[in-house]
N, C-alpha and C positions, 0 to 999 in steps of 0.2 A: 357649042360649048355649054356654059351654065346659063339656063334661062330662069330669070327671076319671076316668081308668081306676080303678074301685073297688079292684081287686087291687093296683095300684101304689100307690094312695093308702093302702091298708091297710098295705102293707109299709113305706111312709114313716112312718106313725104308729107302727108297731111298733119300727122301728129307732131306738134312743135316741142314736146317735152324732150329734154336732153337724154333721158334714160332710153327712150324708144330709139332715138337716133344712134346711141351708143350700142344698143342691142342689135340694131339692123346692121351696123358696121361689123360687129363680131360675127353675125350670121353670114354676112357677105364674105368676110375673110376666111371663115371656116369652109364655106362652099368652094372658094377658090383653092384653098389648101387641099381639100378633098379631091378636086378636079386634077390638081397637079400630081397628087399621090396616085390617083387612078391611072394617069397617063404614064407615070414612071413604072407602075406595076405592069401595064400592058407592054411597055417597051421591053422590060426585063423578061417577060414571058416570051416575047418574040425572039429575043436574043438567045434564051435558053433553047428554044425550039430549033433555031438555026444551028446552034452548037451540037445538038443531039443528032441532027441530020448529017452533019459533017463527020461525026464519029461513025 
């Protein structure tokens, strides 16, 4: 699935400021959303392909 950059993840964990934690949370949520979107897109493409084959 989504692999986080270990070095970046480590720096986020080390940084105790609230802003960096908030930013890392947003980055993580965006990455998850992008992954979900990509999965939906590939699923739709597969669905369209099977429909075209049936026609």
